[in-house]
C-alpha positions in Angstrom: 30.0 21.3 -47.0 27.4 18.9 -47.4 28.3 16.7 -44.5 29.0 19.7 -42.1 25.2 21.3 -42.8 23.8 17.7 -42.3 25.9 17.2 -38.6 24.4 20.9 -37.6 21.1 19.8 -38.4 21.4 16.1 -36.7 18.2 15.6 -34.2 18.8 15.8 -30.7 17.0 13.3 -28.2 14.1 14.2 -27.3 13.5 16.1 -23.5 11.3 12.8 -22.6 13.4 10.2 -23.0 16.6 12.4 -21.9 14.9 12.7 -18.4 13.8 8.8 -18.7 17.6 8.0 -19.0 18.8 10.3 -16.1 15.6 8.8 -13.6 16.6 5.2 -14.4 20.5 5.9 -14.0 19.3 8.1 -10.7 17.2 5.2 -9.1 19.9 2.2 -9.8 22.6 3.7 -7.8 22.5 2.5 -3.6 21.8 5.7 -1.7 21.8 5.5 2.2 22.1 9.2 3.3 18.6 9.3 5.4 19.2 5.9 7.2 22.6 7.1 7.8 21.7 9.8 9.4 19.2 8.0 11.7 21.6 5.6 12.8 19.3 2.8 13.3 19.9 0.6 10.4 22.4 -0.9 8.5 24.5 0.9 5.8 23.2 -0.3 2.5 19.9 0.2 1.5 17.6 0.2 -1.9 16.8 3.5 -2.8 14.2 5.1 -5.5 12.0 3.0 -7.4 13.6 0.7 -9.9 13.7 1.0 -13.5 11.4 -1.9 -15.7 12.6 -3.7 -17.7 11.6 -4.5 -21.6 9.4 -7.4 -20.9 6.0 -6.5 -20.2 3.5 -8.2 -17.6 2.2 -10.1 -20.3 5.5 -12.3 -21.0 5.7 -13.0 -17.0 2.0 -14.5 -17.0 2.5 -16.3 -20.7 1.5 -19.8 -19.9 4.5 -21.5 -21.4 7.1 -18.9 -19.1 9.4 -20.2 -16.3 7.4 -17.9 -13.8 5.1 -21.4 -13.7 8.1 -23.4 -12.9 7.7 -22.5 -8.9 4.0 -22.6 -6.8 4.9 -19.6 -5.5 6.5 -16.2 -7.0 7.4 -15.2 -3.0 7.6 -17.2 0.1 7.2 -14.5 2.9 9.4 -15.2 6.1 8.4 -13.3 9.1 8.0 -13.7 13.0 4.0 -13.9 13.9 4.5 -10.7 16.0 4.5 -8.8 12.8 1.7 -10.9 11.1 -0.8 -7.9 10.5 1.5 -6.2 8.4 2.9 -9.1 6.3 -1.0 -9.4 5.9 -1.1 -6.2 4.1 2.1 -6.8 2.0 0.5 -10.4 0.9 -2.9 -8.5 0.0 -1.2 -5.8 -1.5 1.3 -8.5 -3.7 -2.0 -10.4 -4.8 -3.8 -7.6 -5.5 -1.2 -6.7 -8.1 -1.9 -6.9 -11.8 1.0 -10.0 -11.9 -1.5 -11.6 -9.4 1.5 -12.9 -7.3 1.3 -15.9 -5.6 2.2 -15.6 -2.0 3.4 -18.4 0.6 1.8 -17.1 3.9 3.0 -20.1 6.1 0.0 -19.4 8.8 -2.2 -20.0 5.7 -0.6 -21.9 3.3 1.2 -24.7 5.4 -0.2 -28.0 5.4 -2.2 -28.8 8.5 0.1 -31.7 10.1 3.6 -31.2 8.4 6.2 -30.9 10.2 7.5 -27.3 10.6 11.0 -27.9 9.2 9.5 -29.6 6.5 7.4 -26.7 5.4 9.6 -24.2 5.4 11.8 -26.1 3.7 9.6 -26.7 1.0 8.3 -23.3 1.0 11.6 -22.0 0.2 12.4 -24.7 -2.5 8.6 -23.9 -4.2 9.2 -19.9 -4.2 11.3 -18.0 -6.7 11.6 -14.7 -4.0 12.1 -15.0 -0.5 11.2 -11.5 1.2 12.6 -11.3 5.1 11.2 -8.9 7.3 14.1 -8.2 9.5 12.6 -6.9 12.7 13.0 -7.4 16.5 11.0 -9.9 16.6 12.8 -11.6 13.3 15.8 -11.7 15.0 14.4 -13.2 18.0 12.5 -16.1 16.5 14.4 -19.1 15.6 12.6 -20.4 12.7 12.7 -17.0 11.0 16.8 -17.2 11.3 16.5 -21.4 10.0 14.4 -20.3 6.7 16.5 -17.2 6.3 19.5 -19.5 6.2 17.6 -22.1 4.0 17.1 -19.4 1.6 20.7 -18.3 1.4 21.8 -21.7 0.9 19.1 -22.5 -1.8 20.7 -19.7 -3.9 23.4 -17.4 -2.4 24.5 -15.6 -5.5 21.2 -15.3 -7.1 20.5 -11.7 -7.6 16.8 -10.5 -6.2 15.9 -13.8 -4.8 16.7 -13.3 -1.1 14.8 -9.6 -0.4 15.5 -7.9 2.6 12.9 -5.8 4.3 14.5 -3.9 7.6 11.6 -2.4 9.9 13.3 -1.0 13.6 16.6 -2.8 13.4 19.3 -1.2 15.2 22.7 -1.5 12.4 24.8 -4.1 15.1 21.2 -5.7 15.1 21.3 -6.4 11.2 21.8 -10.5 10.3 25.8 -10.6 9.2 24.7 -13.1 6.5 22.6 -10.4 4.7 25.2 -7.7 4.7 26.1 -8.5 0.7 22.6 -8.0 -0.4 21.0 -4.4 -0.6 18.0 -4.0 1.7 14.5 -2.0 1.5 13.8 0.2 4.6 10.6 0.1 5.3 10.1 3.9 6.6 7.0 5.0 4.2 4.3 1.6 4.3 3.1 2.1 0.9 6.8 2.8 -0.8 8.1 -0.2 0.5 5.4 -2.4 -0.6 5.6 -1.2 -4.3 9.7 -1.6 -4.0 8.9 -5.1 -3.1 6.6 -5.6 -5.7 9.1 -3.9 -8.3 11.7 -6.1 -7.5 9.9 -8.9 -7.5 8.6 -8.1 -10.7 12.5 -7.1 -12.4 13.6 -10.7 -10.9 10.5 -12.8 -12.7 11.4 -10.3 -15.6 15.2 -11.3 -16.1 14.5 -15.4 -15.2 11.5 -15.3 -18.1 14.5 -13.5 -20.2 17.0 -15.9 -19.8 14.7 -19.0 -20.1 13.7 -17.5 -23.9 17.4 -16.7 -24.8 18.3 -20.5 -23.6 15.7 -21.9 -25.9 16.9 -19.6 -29.0 
């Protein structure tokens, strides 16, 4: 009788905890219904916000964290035609509490250096690579070159290559990226946040794996 009474009075999970758990489950599932209906973009978009992992911003920014093993957190690969939008993205990322270090080619490339050298160095010295896939990107051979360098650098690294699709038809989306989830830029502010959350998640996992390896 005693154990039966304890079972009846066992506390239930709080509604807040249940809500958070259901939110995480929903946001982690890919969905492309809105994109599919428009017929204007590929079939694997990254939907919803990304649930943060347990590591805090302080862990990412700690002086001894793996984040500082590279010169940049994010390398932005883009066409010069899209520079205005990219500058907004860089301003957003660099203004976040994490103070992301972004490589922007026209701003950070060394004058007099070879383009190939600069593009390869940017890829090798960055943790994540944002590919702004636009019609201009698809026409730019240097963008495609940098995309291939990023994929060759870490073909299986989840979260390092972040495709961001804008105004590109499904048939024109690069075949090399079709195995990766992408962010479809419909609402600029929401897409910027998704990019930020993806970079944070990768850096958190990087710091966590680095810490585990030291134990």
